[in-house]
PyMOL Python script that loads the backbone (N, CA, C, O; Angstrom):
from pymol import cmd

cmd.read_pdbstr("""\
ATOM      1  N   MET A   1      10.343  33.049  -0.156  1.00  0.00           N
ATOM      2  CA  MET A   1       9.135  32.247  -0.162  1.00  0.00           C
ATOM      3  C   MET A   1       7.935  33.197  -0.082  1.00  0.00           C
ATOM      4  O   MET A   1       7.874  34.057   0.796  1.00  0.00           O
ATOM      5  N   ASN A   2       6.994  33.034  -0.995  1.00  0.00           N
ATOM      6  CA  ASN A   2       5.848  33.925  -0.982  1.00  0.00           C
ATOM      7  C   ASN A   2       4.795  33.441   0.022  1.00  0.00           C
ATOM      8  O   ASN A   2       4.907  32.356   0.592  1.00  0.00           O
ATOM      9  N   GLN A   3       3.775  34.274   0.219  1.00  0.00           N
ATOM     10  CA  GLN A   3       2.762  33.967   1.234  1.00  0.00           C
ATOM     11  C   GLN A   3       1.985  32.689   0.926  1.00  0.00           C
ATOM     12  O   GLN A   3       1.666  31.918   1.831  1.00  0.00           O
ATOM     13  N   THR A   4       1.684  32.470  -0.336  1.00  0.00           N
ATOM     14  CA  THR A   4       0.918  31.279  -0.706  1.00  0.00           C
ATOM     15  C   THR A   4       1.695  30.011  -0.383  1.00  0.00           C
ATOM     16  O   THR A   4       1.135  29.065   0.170  1.00  0.00           O
ATOM     17  N   GLU A   5       2.980  29.983  -0.724  1.00  0.00           N
ATOM     18  CA  GLU A   5       3.809  28.813  -0.434  1.00  0.00           C
ATOM     19  C   GLU A   5       3.920  28.586   1.069  1.00  0.00           C
ATOM     20  O   GLU A   5       3.854  27.452   1.542  1.00  0.00           O
ATOM     21  N   MET A   6       4.089  29.684   1.816  1.00  0.00           N
ATOM     22  CA  MET A   6       4.220  29.574   3.262  1.00  0.00           C
ATOM     23  C   MET A   6       2.915  29.030   3.859  1.00  0.00           C
ATOM     24  O   MET A   6       2.945  28.174   4.743  1.00  0.00           O
ATOM     25  N   LEU A   7       1.791  29.520   3.383  1.00  0.00           N
ATOM     26  CA  LEU A   7       0.502  29.051   3.863  1.00  0.00           C
ATOM     27  C   LEU A   7       0.313  27.566   3.545  1.00  0.00           C
ATOM     28  O   LEU A   7      -0.158  26.805   4.391  1.00  0.00           O
ATOM     29  N   LYS A   8       0.673  27.160   2.347  1.00  0.00           N
ATOM     30  CA  LYS A   8       0.545  25.755   1.968  1.00  0.00           C
ATOM     31  C   LYS A   8       1.467  24.879   2.806  1.00  0.00           C
ATOM     32  O   LYS A   8       1.102  23.759   3.160  1.00  0.00           O
ATOM     33  N   ASN A   9       2.661  25.378   3.127  1.00  0.00           N
ATOM     34  CA  ASN A   9       3.585  24.626   3.988  1.00  0.00           C
ATOM     35  C   ASN A   9       3.008  24.438   5.387  1.00  0.00           C
ATOM     36  O   ASN A   9       3.105  23.356   5.967  1.00  0.00           O
ATOM     37  N   ILE A  10       2.413  25.491   5.919  1.00  0.00           N
ATOM     38  CA  ILE A  10       1.805  25.404   7.258  1.00  0.00           C
ATOM     39  C   ILE A  10       0.655  24.415   7.249  1.00  0.00           C
ATOM     40  O   ILE A  10       0.553  23.568   8.136  1.00  0.00           O
ATOM     41  N   LEU A  11      -0.214  24.517   6.247  1.00  0.00           N
ATOM     42  CA  LEU A  11      -1.336  23.580   6.149  1.00  0.00           C
ATOM     43  C   LEU A  11      -0.850  22.157   5.900  1.00  0.00           C
ATOM     44  O   LEU A  11      -1.450  21.202   6.395  1.00  0.00           O
ATOM     45  N   GLY A  12       0.227  22.008   5.141  1.00  0.00           N
ATOM     46  CA  GLY A  12       0.812  20.683   4.913  1.00  0.00           C
ATOM     47  C   GLY A  12       1.324  20.079   6.210  1.00  0.00           C
ATOM     48  O   GLY A  12       1.138  18.890   6.468  1.00  0.00           O
ATOM     49  N   TRP A  13       1.976  20.911   7.030  1.00  0.00           N
ATOM     50  CA  TRP A  13       2.460  20.443   8.322  1.00  0.00           C
ATOM     51  C   TRP A  13       1.280  20.006   9.196  1.00  0.00           C
ATOM     52  O   TRP A  13       1.326  18.957   9.838  1.00  0.00           O
ATOM     53  N   TYR A  14       0.227  20.822   9.212  1.00  0.00           N
ATOM     54  CA  TYR A  14      -0.937  20.497  10.027  1.00  0.00           C
ATOM     55  C   TYR A  14      -1.597  19.204   9.532  1.00  0.00           C
ATOM     56  O   TYR A  14      -1.979  18.350  10.333  1.00  0.00           O
ATOM     57  N   THR A  15      -1.726  19.068   8.221  1.00  0.00           N
ATOM     58  CA  THR A  15      -2.324  17.864   7.641  1.00  0.00           C
ATOM     59  C   THR A  15      -1.494  16.635   7.978  1.00  0.00           C
ATOM     60  O   THR A  15      -2.041  15.585   8.316  1.00  0.00           O
ATOM     61  N   ASN A  16      -0.184  16.761   7.888  1.00  0.00           N
ATOM     62  CA  ASN A  16       0.709  15.654   8.225  1.00  0.00           C
ATOM     63  C   ASN A  16       0.572  15.274   9.701  1.00  0.00           C
ATOM     64  O   ASN A  16       0.542  14.091  10.041  1.00  0.00           O
ATOM     65  N   SER A  17       0.489  16.269  10.565  1.00  0.00           N
ATOM     66  CA  SER A  17       0.300  16.001  11.995  1.00  0.00           C
ATOM     67  C   SER A  17      -1.017  15.279  12.243  1.00  0.00           C
ATOM     68  O   SER A  17      -1.084  14.348  13.046  1.00  0.00           O
ATOM     69  N   PHE A  18      -2.056  15.712  11.551  1.00  0.00           N
ATOM     70  CA  PHE A  18      -3.359  15.069  11.685  1.00  0.00           C
ATOM     71  C   PHE A  18      -3.286  13.613  11.229  1.00  0.00           C
ATOM     72  O   PHE A  18      -3.797  12.723  11.908  1.00  0.00           O
ATOM     73  N   GLU A  19      -2.654  13.372  10.084  1.00  0.00           N
ATOM     74  CA  GLU A  19      -2.519  12.001   9.562  1.00  0.00           C
ATOM     75  C   GLU A  19      -1.772  11.111  10.552  1.00  0.00           C
ATOM     76  O   GLU A  19      -2.168   9.971  10.793  1.00  0.00           O
ATOM     77  N   ASN A  20      -0.697  11.634  11.120  1.00  0.00           N
ATOM     78  CA  ASN A  20       0.075  10.855  12.098  1.00  0.00           C
ATOM     79  C   ASN A  20      -0.760  10.533  13.333  1.00  0.00           C
ATOM     80  O   ASN A  20      -0.694   9.424  13.862  1.00  0.00           O
ATOM     81  N   THR A  21      -1.543  11.502  13.785  1.00  0.00           N
ATOM     82  CA  THR A  21      -2.399  11.284  14.949  1.00  0.00           C
ATOM     83  C   THR A  21      -3.439  10.217  14.658  1.00  0.00           C
ATOM     84  O   THR A  21      -3.677   9.335  15.484  1.00  0.00           O
ATOM     85  N   VAL A  22      -4.062  10.293  13.485  1.00  0.00           N
ATOM     86  CA  VAL A  22      -5.067   9.297  13.102  1.00  0.00           C
ATOM     87  C   VAL A  22      -4.431   7.913  13.015  1.00  0.00           C
ATOM     88  O   VAL A  22      -5.036   6.929  13.441  1.00  0.00           O
ATOM     89  N   ASN A  23      -3.232   7.825  12.475  1.00  0.00           N
ATOM     90  CA  ASN A  23      -2.552   6.531  12.381  1.00  0.00           C
ATOM     91  C   ASN A  23      -2.281   5.931  13.760  1.00  0.00           C
ATOM     92  O   ASN A  23      -2.438   4.727  13.961  1.00  0.00           O
ATOM     93  N   VAL A  24      -1.876   6.771  14.703  1.00  0.00           N
ATOM     94  CA  VAL A  24      -1.627   6.284  16.066  1.00  0.00           C
ATOM     95  C   VAL A  24      -2.932   5.816  16.707  1.00  0.00           C
ATOM     96  O   VAL A  24      -2.962   4.782  17.375  1.00  0.00           O
ATOM     97  N   ILE A  25      -3.995   6.566  16.507  1.00  0.00           N
ATOM     98  CA  ILE A  25      -5.292   6.172  17.057  1.00  0.00           C
ATOM     99  C   ILE A  25      -5.746   4.846  16.451  1.00  0.00           C
ATOM    100  O   ILE A  25      -6.277   3.989  17.156  1.00  0.00           O
ATOM    101  N   ASN A  26      -5.537   4.679  15.153  1.00  0.00           N
ATOM    102  CA  ASN A  26      -5.914   3.422  14.498  1.00  0.00           C
ATOM    103  C   ASN A  26      -5.108   2.245  15.040  1.00  0.00           C
ATOM    104  O   ASN A  26      -5.653   1.161  15.246  1.00  0.00           O
ATOM    105  N   LEU A  27      -3.816   2.453  15.269  1.00  0.00           N
ATOM    106  CA  LEU A  27      -2.995   1.387  15.853  1.00  0.00           C
ATOM    107  C   LEU A  27      -3.485   1.024  17.249  1.00  0.00           C
ATOM    108  O   LEU A  27      -3.567  -0.152  17.604  1.00  0.00           O
ATOM    109  N   TYR A  28      -3.806   2.033  18.026  1.00  0.00           N
ATOM    110  CA  TYR A  28      -4.325   1.794  19.371  1.00  0.00           C
ATOM    111  C   TYR A  28      -5.637   1.020  19.301  1.00  0.00           C
ATOM    112  O   TYR A  28      -5.852   0.075  20.061  1.00  0.00           O
ATOM    113  N   GLN A  29      -6.516   1.430  18.380  1.00  0.00           N
ATOM    114  CA  GLN A  29      -7.802   0.743  18.222  1.00  0.00           C
ATOM    115  C   GLN A  29      -7.605  -0.720  17.832  1.00  0.00           C
ATOM    116  O   GLN A  29      -8.287  -1.600  18.359  1.00  0.00           O
ATOM    117  N   GLU A  30      -6.684  -0.980  16.920  1.00  0.00           N
ATOM    118  CA  GLU A  30      -6.411  -2.355  16.490  1.00  0.00           C
ATOM    119  C   GLU A  30      -5.918  -3.205  17.661  1.00  0.00           C
ATOM    120  O   GLU A  30      -6.335  -4.352  17.827  1.00  0.00           O
ATOM    121  N   GLN A  31      -5.028  -2.631  18.466  1.00  0.00           N
ATOM    122  CA  GLN A  31      -4.512  -3.377  19.618  1.00  0.00           C
ATOM    123  C   GLN A  31      -5.612  -3.646  20.635  1.00  0.00           C
ATOM    124  O   GLN A  31      -5.679  -4.731  21.213  1.00  0.00           O
ATOM    125  N   ALA A  32      -6.471  -2.662  20.853  1.00  0.00           N
ATOM    126  CA  ALA A  32      -7.585  -2.851  21.783  1.00  0.00           C
ATOM    127  C   ALA A  32      -8.522  -3.943  21.263  1.00  0.00           C
ATOM    128  O   ALA A  32      -9.007  -4.768  22.038  1.00  0.00           O
ATOM    129  N   GLU A  33      -8.774  -3.946  19.961  1.00  0.00           N
ATOM    130  CA  GLU A  33      -9.611  -4.996  19.372  1.00  0.00           C
ATOM    131  C   GLU A  33      -8.970  -6.366  19.548  1.00  0.00           C
ATOM    132  O   GLU A  33      -9.641  -7.322  19.937  1.00  0.00           O
ATOM    133  N   ASN A  34      -7.678  -6.466  19.264  1.00  0.00           N
ATOM    134  CA  ASN A  34      -6.984  -7.752  19.393  1.00  0.00           C
ATOM    135  C   ASN A  34      -7.035  -8.278  20.821  1.00  0.00           C
ATOM    136  O   ASN A  34      -7.287  -9.464  21.037  1.00  0.00           O
ATOM    137  N   LEU A  35      -6.800  -7.411  21.790  1.00  0.00           N
ATOM    138  CA  LEU A  35      -6.852  -7.829  23.191  1.00  0.00           C
ATOM    139  C   LEU A  35      -8.261  -8.253  23.590  1.00  0.00           C
ATOM    140  O   LEU A  35      -8.449  -9.248  24.289  1.00  0.00           O
ATOM    141  N   THR A  36      -9.249  -7.482  23.135  1.00  0.00           N
ATOM    142  CA  THR A  36     -10.630  -7.812  23.476  1.00  0.00           C
ATOM    143  C   THR A  36     -11.052  -9.121  22.819  1.00  0.00           C
ATOM    144  O   THR A  36     -11.723  -9.940  23.448  1.00  0.00           O
ATOM    145  N   LYS A  37     -10.668  -9.326  21.565  1.00  0.00           N
ATOM    146  CA  LYS A  37     -11.006 -10.570  20.875  1.00  0.00           C
ATOM    147  C   LYS A  37     -10.352 -11.769  21.563  1.00  0.00           C
ATOM    148  O   LYS A  37     -10.966 -12.829  21.685  1.00  0.00           O
ATOM    149  N   ALA A  38      -9.121 -11.601  22.005  1.00  0.00           N
ATOM    150  CA  ALA A  38      -8.455 -12.691  22.727  1.00  0.00           C
ATOM    151  C   ALA A  38      -9.187 -12.993  24.028  1.00  0.00           C
ATOM    152  O   ALA A  38      -9.336 -14.152  24.414  1.00  0.00           O
ATOM    153  N   PHE A  39      -9.635 -11.952  24.691  1.00  0.00           N
ATOM    154  CA  PHE A  39     -10.373 -12.142  25.938  1.00  0.00           C
ATOM    155  C   PHE A  39     -11.701 -12.840  25.704  1.00  0.00           C
ATOM    156  O   PHE A  39     -12.034 -13.786  26.418  1.00  0.00           O
ATOM    157  N   ILE A  40     -12.470 -12.386  24.708  1.00  0.00           N
ATOM    158  CA  ILE A  40     -13.801 -12.976  24.521  1.00  0.00           C
ATOM    159  C   ILE A  40     -13.738 -14.379  23.912  1.00  0.00           C
ATOM    160  O   ILE A  40     -14.663 -15.175  24.073  1.00  0.00           O
ATOM    161  N   THR A  41     -12.638 -14.673  23.211  1.00  0.00           N
ATOM    162  CA  THR A  41     -12.485 -16.024  22.660  1.00  0.00           C
ATOM    163  C   THR A  41     -12.374 -17.046  23.790  1.00  0.00           C
ATOM    164  O   THR A  41     -12.888 -18.160  23.693  1.00  0.00           O
ATOM    165  N   ASN A  42     -11.701 -16.649  24.847  1.00  0.00           N
ATOM    166  CA  ASN A  42     -11.478 -17.559  25.969  1.00  0.00           C
ATOM    167  C   ASN A  42     -12.487 -17.373  27.103  1.00  0.00           C
ATOM    168  O   ASN A  42     -12.276 -17.867  28.210  1.00  0.00           O
ATOM    169  N   SER A  43     -13.577 -16.663  26.828  1.00  0.00           N
ATOM    170  CA  SER A  43     -14.555 -16.415  27.891  1.00  0.00           C
ATOM    171  C   SER A  43     -15.835 -17.212  27.636  1.00  0.00           C
ATOM    172  O   SER A  43     -15.996 -17.864  26.605  1.00  0.00           O
ATOM    173  N   ASN A  44     -16.706 -17.134  28.584  1.00  0.00           N
ATOM    174  CA  ASN A  44     -17.989 -17.829  28.472  1.00  0.00           C
ATOM    175  C   ASN A  44     -19.105 -16.886  28.035  1.00  0.00           C
ATOM    176  O   ASN A  44     -20.274 -17.128  28.335  1.00  0.00           O
ATOM    177  N   LEU A  45     -18.760 -15.833  27.343  1.00  0.00           N
ATOM    178  CA  LEU A  45     -19.779 -14.887  26.892  1.00  0.00           C
ATOM    179  C   LEU A  45     -20.706 -15.550  25.879  1.00  0.00           C
ATOM    180  O   LEU A  45     -20.260 -16.358  25.065  1.00  0.00           O
ATOM    181  N   PRO A  46     -21.976 -15.218  25.924  1.00  0.00           N
ATOM    182  CA  PRO A  46     -22.906 -15.747  24.923  1.00  0.00           C
ATOM    183  C   PRO A  46     -22.544 -15.209  23.529  1.00  0.00           C
ATOM    184  O   PRO A  46     -21.931 -14.148  23.408  1.00  0.00           O
ATOM    185  N   GLU A  47     -22.918 -15.930  22.509  1.00  0.00           N
ATOM    186  CA  GLU A  47     -22.606 -15.530  21.137  1.00  0.00           C
ATOM    187  C   GLU A  47     -23.217 -14.176  20.789  1.00  0.00           C
ATOM    188  O   GLU A  47     -22.625 -13.402  20.037  1.00  0.00           O
ATOM    189  N   ASP A  48     -24.400 -13.889  21.333  1.00  0.00           N
ATOM    190  CA  ASP A  48     -25.028 -12.593  21.077  1.00  0.00           C
ATOM    191  C   ASP A  48     -24.157 -11.447  21.599  1.00  0.00           C
ATOM    192  O   ASP A  48     -24.040 -10.406  20.953  1.00  0.00           O
ATOM    193  N   SER A  49     -23.559 -11.643  22.750  1.00  0.00           N
ATOM    194  CA  SER A  49     -22.683 -10.619  23.323  1.00  0.00           C
ATOM    195  C   SER A  49     -21.436 -10.432  22.469  1.00  0.00           C
ATOM    196  O   SER A  49     -20.990  -9.305  22.250  1.00  0.00           O
ATOM    197  N   LYS A  50     -20.882 -11.525  21.992  1.00  0.00           N
ATOM    198  CA  LYS A  50     -19.707 -11.443  21.123  1.00  0.00           C
ATOM    199  C   LYS A  50     -20.051 -10.703  19.832  1.00  0.00           C
ATOM    200  O   LYS A  50     -19.247  -9.925  19.317  1.00  0.00           O
ATOM    201  N   LYS A  51     -21.248 -10.953  19.319  1.00  0.00           N
ATOM    202  CA  LYS A  51     -21.683 -10.281  18.096  1.00  0.00           C
ATOM    203  C   LYS A  51     -21.833  -8.780  18.325  1.00  0.00           C
ATOM    204  O   LYS A  51     -21.464  -7.982  17.464  1.00  0.00           O
ATOM    205  N   VAL A  52     -22.365  -8.395  19.471  1.00  0.00           N
ATOM    206  CA  VAL A  52     -22.522  -6.981  19.798  1.00  0.00           C
ATOM    207  C   VAL A  52     -21.152  -6.309  19.882  1.00  0.00           C
ATOM    208  O   VAL A  52     -20.980  -5.192  19.395  1.00  0.00           O
ATOM    209  N   ILE A  53     -20.196  -6.970  20.485  1.00  0.00           N
ATOM    210  CA  ILE A  53     -18.844  -6.409  20.596  1.00  0.00           C
ATOM    211  C   ILE A  53     -18.230  -6.232  19.213  1.00  0.00           C
ATOM    212  O   ILE A  53     -17.602  -5.206  18.948  1.00  0.00           O
ATOM    213  N   GLU A  54     -18.397  -7.203  18.337  1.00  0.00           N
ATOM    214  CA  GLU A  54     -17.868  -7.089  16.971  1.00  0.00           C
ATOM    215  C   GLU A  54     -18.547  -5.951  16.213  1.00  0.00           C
ATOM    216  O   GLU A  54     -17.890  -5.224  15.467  1.00  0.00           O
ATOM    217  N   GLU A  55     -19.847  -5.794  16.398  1.00  0.00           N
ATOM    218  CA  GLU A  55     -20.559  -4.681  15.765  1.00  0.00           C
ATOM    219  C   GLU A  55     -20.061  -3.345  16.300  1.00  0.00           C
ATOM    220  O   GLU A  55     -19.978  -2.367  15.557  1.00  0.00           O
ATOM    221  N   TRP A  56     -19.735  -3.304  17.567  1.00  0.00           N
ATOM    222  CA  TRP A  56     -19.200  -2.094  18.178  1.00  0.00           C
ATOM    223  C   TRP A  56     -17.848  -1.748  17.553  1.00  0.00           C
ATOM    224  O   TRP A  56     -17.579  -0.588  17.242  1.00  0.00           O
ATOM    225  N   PHE A  57     -17.005  -2.759  17.372  1.00  0.00           N
ATOM    226  CA  PHE A  57     -15.716  -2.526  16.711  1.00  0.00           C
ATOM    227  C   PHE A  57     -15.915  -1.980  15.301  1.00  0.00           C
ATOM    228  O   PHE A  57     -15.230  -1.043  14.891  1.00  0.00           O
ATOM    229  N   GLU A  58     -16.842  -2.561  14.571  1.00  0.00           N
ATOM    230  CA  GLU A  58     -17.106  -2.100  13.202  1.00  0.00           C
ATOM    231  C   GLU A  58     -17.610  -0.660  13.206  1.00  0.00           C
ATOM    232  O   GLU A  58     -17.211   0.141  12.361  1.00  0.00           O
ATOM    233  N   PHE A  59     -18.479  -0.330  14.149  1.00  0.00           N
ATOM    234  CA  PHE A  59     -18.967   1.038  14.281  1.00  0.00           C
ATOM    235  C   PHE A  59     -17.820   2.006  14.558  1.00  0.00           C
ATOM    236  O   PHE A  59     -17.772   3.095  13.986  1.00  0.00           O
ATOM    237  N   MET A  60     -16.901   1.612  15.429  1.00  0.00           N
ATOM    238  CA  MET A  60     -15.753   2.465  15.754  1.00  0.00           C
ATOM    239  C   MET A  60     -14.868   2.684  14.523  1.00  0.00           C
ATOM    240  O   MET A  60     -14.427   3.803  14.261  1.00  0.00           O
ATOM    241  N   ARG A  61     -14.611   1.610  13.772  1.00  0.00           N
ATOM    242  CA  ARG A  61     -13.790   1.740  12.561  1.00  0.00           C
ATOM    243  C   ARG A  61     -14.459   2.668  11.550  1.00  0.00           C
ATOM    244  O   ARG A  61     -13.799   3.512  10.945  1.00  0.00           O
ATOM    245  N   GLN A  62     -15.759   2.510  11.371  1.00  0.00           N
ATOM    246  CA  GLN A  62     -16.480   3.356  10.411  1.00  0.00           C
ATOM    247  C   GLN A  62     -16.508   4.808  10.881  1.00  0.00           C
ATOM    248  O   GLN A  62     -16.360   5.723  10.071  1.00  0.00           O
ATOM    249  N   SER A  63     -16.693   5.023  12.164  1.00  0.00           N
ATOM    250  CA  SER A  63     -16.698   6.389  12.710  1.00  0.00           C
ATOM    251  C   SER A  63     -15.345   7.059  12.522  1.00  0.00           C
ATOM    252  O   SER A  63     -15.275   8.236  12.167  1.00  0.00           O
ATOM    253  N   GLN A  64     -14.274   6.317  12.756  1.00  0.00           N
ATOM    254  CA  GLN A  64     -12.930   6.869  12.555  1.00  0.00           C
ATOM    255  C   GLN A  64     -12.708   7.212  11.089  1.00  0.00           C
ATOM    256  O   GLN A  64     -12.133   8.254  10.771  1.00  0.00           O
ATOM    257  N   SER A  65     -13.154   6.354  10.210  1.00  0.00           N
ATOM    258  CA  SER A  65     -13.011   6.596   8.774  1.00  0.00           C
ATOM    259  C   SER A  65     -13.812   7.826   8.347  1.00  0.00           C
ATOM    260  O   SER A  65     -13.323   8.655   7.579  1.00  0.00           O
ATOM    261  N   ASP A  66     -15.038   7.942   8.845  1.00  0.00           N
ATOM    262  CA  ASP A  66     -15.873   9.098   8.513  1.00  0.00           C
ATOM    263  C   ASP A  66     -15.252  10.396   9.027  1.00  0.00           C
ATOM    264  O   ASP A  66     -15.254  11.412   8.332  1.00  0.00           O
ATOM    265  N   PHE A  67     -14.721  10.353  10.247  1.00  0.00           N
ATOM    266  CA  PHE A  67     -14.088  11.532  10.824  1.00  0.00           C
ATOM    267  C   PHE A  67     -12.875  11.955  10.001  1.00  0.00           C
ATOM    268  O   PHE A  67     -12.699  13.136   9.700  1.00  0.00           O
ATOM    269  N   LYS A  68     -12.041  10.983   9.640  1.00  0.00           N
ATOM    270  CA  LYS A  68     -10.844  11.285   8.852  1.00  0.00           C
ATOM    271  C   LYS A  68     -11.230  11.898   7.511  1.00  0.00           C
ATOM    272  O   LYS A  68     -10.636  12.888   7.084  1.00  0.00           O
ATOM    273  N   GLU A  69     -12.215  11.315   6.851  1.00  0.00           N
ATOM    274  CA  GLU A  69     -12.666  11.836   5.553  1.00  0.00           C
ATOM    275  C   GLU A  69     -13.211  13.255   5.693  1.00  0.00           C
ATOM    276  O   GLU A  69     -12.937  14.114   4.855  1.00  0.00           O
ATOM    277  N   SER A  70     -13.973  13.496   6.738  1.00  0.00           N
ATOM    278  CA  SER A  70     -14.529  14.822   6.989  1.00  0.00           C
ATOM    279  C   SER A  70     -13.429  15.849   7.225  1.00  0.00           C
ATOM    280  O   SER A  70     -13.479  16.955   6.687  1.00  0.00           O
ATOM    281  N   MET A  71     -12.440  15.481   8.026  1.00  0.00           N
ATOM    282  CA  MET A  71     -11.322  16.397   8.296  1.00  0.00           C
ATOM    283  C   MET A  71     -10.516  16.682   7.033  1.00  0.00           C
ATOM    284  O   MET A  71     -10.125  17.825   6.795  1.00  0.00           O
ATOM    285  N   GLU A  72     -10.265  15.666   6.230  1.00  0.00           N
ATOM    286  CA  GLU A  72      -9.514  15.872   4.993  1.00  0.00           C
ATOM    287  C   GLU A  72     -10.255  16.821   4.056  1.00  0.00           C
ATOM    288  O   GLU A  72      -9.650  17.701   3.444  1.00  0.00           O
ATOM    289  N   THR A  73     -11.568  16.636   3.950  1.00  0.00           N
ATOM    290  CA  THR A  73     -12.374  17.528   3.115  1.00  0.00           C
ATOM    291  C   THR A  73     -12.321  18.948   3.659  1.00  0.00           C
ATOM    292  O   THR A  73     -12.146  19.903   2.902  1.00  0.00           O
ATOM    293  N   GLY A  74     -12.471  19.085   4.959  1.00  0.00           N
ATOM    294  CA  GLY A  74     -12.415  20.405   5.588  1.00  0.00           C
ATOM    295  C   GLY A  74     -11.070  21.080   5.404  1.00  0.00           C
ATOM    296  O   GLY A  74     -11.014  22.286   5.166  1.00  0.00           O
ATOM    297  N   LEU A  75      -9.988  20.329   5.509  1.00  0.00           N
ATOM    298  CA  LEU A  75      -8.650  20.910   5.330  1.00  0.00           C
ATOM    299  C   LEU A  75      -8.432  21.368   3.892  1.00  0.00           C
ATOM    300  O   LEU A  75      -7.803  22.400   3.662  1.00  0.00           O
ATOM    301  N   LYS A  76      -8.943  20.615   2.927  1.00  0.00           N
ATOM    302  CA  LYS A  76      -8.829  21.036   1.524  1.00  0.00           C
ATOM    303  C   LYS A  76      -9.626  22.311   1.282  1.00  0.00           C
ATOM    304  O   LYS A  76      -9.168  23.210   0.577  1.00  0.00           O
ATOM    305  N   GLN A  77     -10.815  22.388   1.865  1.00  0.00           N
ATOM    306  CA  GLN A  77     -11.628  23.591   1.715  1.00  0.00           C
ATOM    307  C   GLN A  77     -10.961  24.777   2.398  1.00  0.00           C
ATOM    308  O   GLN A  77     -10.983  25.890   1.874  1.00  0.00           O
ATOM    309  N   LEU A  78     -10.369  24.545   3.559  1.00  0.00           N
ATOM    310  CA  LEU A  78      -9.666  25.607   4.269  1.00  0.00           C
ATOM    311  C   LEU A  78      -8.500  26.124   3.445  1.00  0.00           C
ATOM    312  O   LEU A  78      -8.292  27.333   3.346  1.00  0.00           O
ATOM    313  N   GLU A  79      -7.743  25.218   2.857  1.00  0.00           N
ATOM    314  CA  GLU A  79      -6.616  25.629   2.026  1.00  0.00           C
ATOM    315  C   GLU A  79      -7.092  26.476   0.850  1.00  0.00           C
ATOM    316  O   GLU A  79      -6.513  27.523   0.559  1.00  0.00           O
ATOM    317  N   THR A  80      -8.145  26.025   0.179  1.00  0.00           N
ATOM    318  CA  THR A  80      -8.684  26.780  -0.957  1.00  0.00           C
ATOM    319  C   THR A  80      -9.120  28.164  -0.515  1.00  0.00           C
ATOM    320  O   THR A  80      -8.836  29.150  -1.194  1.00  0.00           O
ATOM    321  N   TYR A  81      -9.803  28.247   0.609  1.00  0.00           N
ATOM    322  CA  TYR A  81     -10.284  29.527   1.114  1.00  0.00           C
ATOM    323  C   TYR A  81      -9.135  30.447   1.494  1.00  0.00           C
ATOM    324  O   TYR A  81      -9.114  31.610   1.091  1.00  0.00           O
ATOM    325  N   LEU A  82      -8.180  29.941   2.264  1.00  0.00           N
ATOM    326  CA  LEU A  82      -7.073  30.789   2.722  1.00  0.00           C
ATOM    327  C   LEU A  82      -6.197  31.256   1.561  1.00  0.00           C
ATOM    328  O   LEU A  82      -5.748  32.402   1.545  1.00  0.00           O
ATOM    329  N   VAL A  83      -5.956  30.383   0.602  1.00  0.00           N
ATOM    330  CA  VAL A  83      -5.144  30.769  -0.550  1.00  0.00           C
ATOM    331  C   VAL A  83      -5.866  31.849  -1.352  1.00  0.00           C
ATOM    332  O   VAL A  83      -5.219  32.728  -1.921  1.00  0.00           O
ATOM    333  N   SER A  84      -7.187  31.794  -1.404  1.00  0.00           N
ATOM    334  CA  SER A  84      -7.937  32.819  -2.141  1.00  0.00           C
ATOM    335  C   SER A  84      -7.857  34.180  -1.459  1.00  0.00           C
ATOM    336  O   SER A  84      -8.060  35.204  -2.111  1.00  0.00           O
ATOM    337  N   LEU A  85      -7.565  34.212  -0.166  1.00  0.00           N
ATOM    338  CA  LEU A  85      -7.458  35.469   0.567  1.00  0.00           C
ATOM    339  C   LEU A  85      -6.115  36.161   0.376  1.00  0.00           C
ATOM    340  O   LEU A  85      -5.996  37.369   0.577  1.00  0.00           O
ATOM    341  N   VAL A  86      -5.100  35.381  -0.015  1.00  0.00           N
ATOM    342  CA  VAL A  86      -3.756  35.938  -0.167  1.00  0.00           C
ATOM    343  C   VAL A  86      -3.702  36.730  -1.469  1.00  0.00           C
ATOM    344  O   VAL A  86      -4.035  36.208  -2.533  1.00  0.00           O
ATOM    345  N   PRO A  87      -3.284  37.982  -1.381  1.00  0.00           N
ATOM    346  CA  PRO A  87      -3.172  38.767  -2.611  1.00  0.00           C
ATOM    347  C   PRO A  87      -2.127  38.150  -3.541  1.00  0.00           C
ATOM    348  O   PRO A  87      -1.183  37.510  -3.079  1.00  0.00           O
ATOM    349  N   GLY A  88      -2.293  38.339  -4.829  1.00  0.00           N
ATOM    350  CA  GLY A  88      -1.370  37.762  -5.809  1.00  0.00           C
ATOM    351  C   GLY A  88       0.077  38.087  -5.501  1.00  0.00           C
ATOM    352  O   GLY A  88       0.421  39.242  -5.251  1.00  0.00           O
ATOM    353  N   ASP A  89       0.925  37.069  -5.519  1.00  0.00           N
ATOM    354  CA  ASP A  89       2.364  37.253  -5.215  1.00  0.00           C
ATOM    355  C   ASP A  89       3.142  37.506  -6.472  1.00  0.00           C
ATOM    356  O   ASP A  89       4.359  37.684  -6.420  1.00  0.00           O
TER     357      ASP A  89
END
""", "prot")
cmd.dss("prot")
cmd.show_as("cartoon", "prot")
cmd.util.cbc("prot")
cmd.orient("prot")
C-alpha cells in the first residue's frame, strides 16, 4: 500500500467517525425535541413561549447542519493538501 492510499484510508476512517458522531448527536437532538414537545404540549406555557422553543430547535438544527457542512469541506481540503505533500508513489 502506498503512502497516498494509506493517507486516504486514515482520512476515510476519520471522516466515517465524524459522520457517526454527527448521526448520534442528531438522534439525541431529535429525542430531546420530542420530549420537550411532549412536555410543552401538555403544559400551560403561553403560545409565544412555545414559538420561541420551536425557533430554538430550528436554530439548533441549522447550526448542526452548518457545522457538518463546514467540517466536510475542511476534511476535503485537508485531504487535497495532505495528498499534495506526498511524493509521487
